N, C-alpha and C positions, 0 to 999 in steps of 0.2 A: 541431597538433591541429585536427581538424574538428569543429564543433559541429553536432549533429543535433537540432534542435528538431522537435516534431511537433504537429500540430493535433488537438485532441480535439473531436469532433463530438457534439452532443447535439440533442435535439428543438428546443430554443429558441435555442441559440446555439453558439458554438465558441470555443475559447481555445487559445493556444499553451502548451506546456510545454517547458522546457529552460532552458539558461543565458541569463540576461538577461531572463527573464520572471518574473512573479509566482509565488511558491511556492504550490502548490495543496494541498488537503486532501481525503483520501478517507475516507469513513465505511464501516465494515465491518459489514454486517448479515447475517442468514441464519437459516434454520430448522434445528433439529437433529433428532434421532430422533423427537421428538414432533410435529414439523411444526407448530410454533406460529406459523402465518402471521399471525394477528391481532395478536400482540404486535409482530411486525416491521413490519407496516403502520402500527401506532401510532407506532413510532419514526420511520418514514419520513415520516409526516404531521407529526410534531413537528419534524423537521429542516427542513421547508420553511418554517417560521415562526420558527425559533430565531434568536437574535441572532447566534450563530456557526454559520454553515451550511457544509457541505462543498461542494466542486465536483463530486465524484464519489461515488457510492454503489455499493459492490460487493456483489453477492449471493453469499454464501459458503454457501448452503444445500446440503446433501447429501441430496437426496431424489430417488430414481430415478423417471423417467417421471412427473414431477409435472405434472398438467394445468393448474395455476394457479401458476406460478413467481413468486417475488418480483421477479425482474428485469423481468417484464412490468409489474408495478405501478410500478416505478421509471420505466419508459418512459412509461406511460399517465398517471400521476398527478403527475409532477414534471418539472422542467426540469433535474434533475441528469443528468450523464453516467453511464451505467450500466456497471458492470464485472461480469464473471462468471469462474468457473473451470469450464469445460465438463466436466472429468473428474469433478467432484462429482456430476454428473447421470447418469453412466454406470453401468450395471449391471456386476457382476463375477461370474464363475463360477470357483471355484478360483483366485481372485486374478487371473484373466485378464481383459483388457479387449478388447472387440471393436473393431477399428480403424474399421470402417465406422460403427458406432454413435457412437463418439466424434466422428468427422468430421461426422456428420449433426447432432449436438447443437451443435457449434461453429458450423456453417454456419447452422443455424436461428437461433441467437442473433445472429450477425453480420448476417444479412439482416433481422432484426426491428428492428435499430437499436442494439444494444449497442455501446458506444463502445470498450471495452477487454476483450480476453479474455486471461487468464493461462494460459500453457502451461509445462510442465516438461520441456524437451527434453535436459537435461544429464546425467541419470544414465547411467552406464556400469558394466559389471561391475568395471572397474578402480577407479573411484571408490568403489563399494560396498565393495570389498575394503579399500581404504585407510582408509575411515571406521571400520572395526572397531576401530582403535586409539584412537578417541576415547572420552571419558566417555559421550557420547550420540552414536551414529553419525549420526542425522538426526532432525529435528524437524518438518519440513514435512509437513503432512497430504497435500497434493496430490502432492508429490514422493514421499512414502511409497507412495502408490497406484501411481505409475509404477514405482518400484523393485520392488514386489511383483510387478507384471506382468512386468517385465524378468527377474526371477529365475524366475518360474513358466514363462515362455515359452521360456526358454533361447536366446533370440535375442541377436544382438549389437547390434541397434538398438532403442531404446526406442519406445514407442507414438507419441510426438509426432514423432520423427524420421520415422517411417513415413508420417505423414499431413501433414507440414509443407508439401509443395508445394501441396496443395489448400487448406490454411488460408491460405497466403500469397496464392494466387490469389483466394480469396474476399475476404480482407481488403483487397486492392488495389481490388477492385470496389466494396466497401461503405464504404471509408474507415475501417475498424476498425483500431485500434492493437493490436499484439501485445506483451504484456508477458511478458518472459522470467523466470519464477519461479526462485527459488533453492531447490533441493531439499536442499542440504547446508549451509544456513545454520547457524551455530553455536548450539547450545541452551544454551550457557553461555560465559562470557568466557574460559574456559581452552581450549576447542576452536577458538576464533577464530584466524585467520591461520596455520592449519596447511596442509599440502600439499593437502589436499582442498579447503579454502577457496579457495586461490589458483588451483587448477586449474579449479574450477567457474567462478570469475570469468572466467578466460581462455576457457572454453567459452561462457559467456553472451555475451561480446563477439564471438566467432566467429559465433554464431547471429544476433546483432544485425546484424553486417555483412552476413550472407547475406540476411536479411529486408529490411534497408534498401536493399540493392542491387537488390531487386525492387520498389522504390517503395512500401514499406509502413512506416508509423510504428512505432517501437520504443521500449519502456521496459524498463529493466533493474531487477529487484527485487534488493535488496542485503541487508546482513547482519542477523542477528538479535541475538545477544548479543556485544558487543565492548567491551573495556576502552577508556576514553577515549583513552589514548595510541595505541591501535591503529586508531582511526577514521581518523586522517590516513593511515596506511599503506594501508588499504583504499580510501580515496578516490583514491589516486594513479592506479592503472590505470583506475578507472572514469571519473575526470575526463578522463584522456588519451583514452579512447574517445569521449567527447563526447556520449553518449546521455543522455536524461533518466533519472534514477534515482528509484525509489520505495523508500526504506529501510523495513524492517519494524522500527520502533523508530528506530535500533538501541537495544538495552537496554545501557547502560554499566555495569550491575551486575546481579548475580543475586539480590539480597535485597530487591527492591522489592515484595514481596507486598502486595497491596491498594493499592499506590502506583505501579503500573506505568504509569499515565497520566502521572505526573510524570517517572518515569525515562525513558520514551519521548520525552517532549517535550524533556528535556535532551539525550538522544542525538541526536534529530533536529536540534536547534539546533547542536550541535557538528558534525554532518555537513554541515548546510546552510551553515555558515560556511566550509566547505571548497569551496563551490560544487558540492556533490555530493548534493543532495537537492532534487528538484524537485516531488515529490508526497509529502506526509507522510501515512502511514496512521495513522488515529486509534486508538490503543491504549487499551483500558479498564483500570480498576483491577482487573478480574477476570481479566486475561490469564493468570495462573498460579494461579488459585484453583480451577479446575474448575467455576465457576459461569457461568451464562449472564448476560451483562450486561443490566441493566434499562434502562428508558427514561432515567432521570436519569443513569445512568453513561455511557450512549452519548452524551448531550448534553455531559456533562462532558469526555469523551474528545475530541470534536470541538473543543470550546472550547480545550482544552490544545494540540491540534495546530494550531489556527488562530493561537493566540498565538505558538507556536514559529515558524510560517511568517512571521508579521509581524516577529518579531525578526530572522529571516534576511534578509527583504526590507529591513528598516531599515538593515542593514549593507551588503548587496550592491547594492541598487537605490536606496538613499537615500530610501526610501518613508516619510518622516517627517511627512506631513500630519496624520495622526491624533494623533501625539504632540505636534506643535506646537499643534494646536487644544486638546488637553487641558491642556497647560502654560499656554496663554494664558488659558483659563477659570479655572484655579486662581489664576493671578497676579491677574487682574482682580477675582475674588471674595475674594481674600486667604484662601483656605481650600483644603486639599488634597482636600476632599470634592467629587468631581465632581458637578455639578448643584446644589450648594448655593450660595445667593446671599448668605448671611450668615456672619459670622465665628463661630468657636467650634464645638465639637462635644462629644459625650459623652466622647470619649477625652481631649481636651486642655482642655476647658472654657475658661476665660479665660486659660489659659497658652499659647494658640496662638501660635507664633512668626511665623506669616505675617501 
């Protein structure tokens, strides 16, 4: 097995992602139909001073021809590595996507300093057909846009396959990482590990090999909803491929309404302990509520993802300095309350066993 670490470049610094390196965290921001940029900038500003900060902030806004995109604020106002999904910025007519426009958007973002762009090159007519037997054929928003274009254009190659050479050439020149999105990630734990799921993973790995052979860094985005016992199965081919993986969760249950930040942290930890989660996407409690996450929820999601990342690194890298310092302070002060120098607390009073 060959390990493919990759270096993420940002305005202020750079860091490696991959096996043997610290697990990183990505915050997901973005404007919706109302283009509420101010609230997203408030989140961005809060993340820069939060006790639990992400390493990467992805702009998931879907505003066409936006003159003031959020990703530029990430680049101009912070030291976070910026991520984007170029297809969200692309206009569509009768579900068709202009290849030249999509390429221009991606190139503009890469040349401006975006660290990671996510593409969806895996949809094919065959996978679309196979997915019809699922409870939910697909749940990826970016992948869904590509699928609609594929069906509307009646071509055999999808939009990202058509422009991949120019994207790879530009990424090599700018040092941008290409993240291979999962268009057919399972929307529930029952659609996971079906033939569509396995064939897309195989396709992602083929694209990763192709891109890496051209000297460009690659990340593979992995499952959505997966039962705990199936996480190990999915990790097997991904770990063998050796590329850094960014799991979307995974969500190990379908019933975590308003607690999806907890479910995602559990899934990410399970996957991370298999050595198969190098960037954890911070999932908010609103993931399946239809609501836009607020500031507090976004900070909470990042804190949960950061804790999961620490647990993974504690096991795989032996990164126990923080735990040892905390344990030492508790032992010296004879209290489990961190930062308290005297014994007793409101919970235990004078019955404190320490």
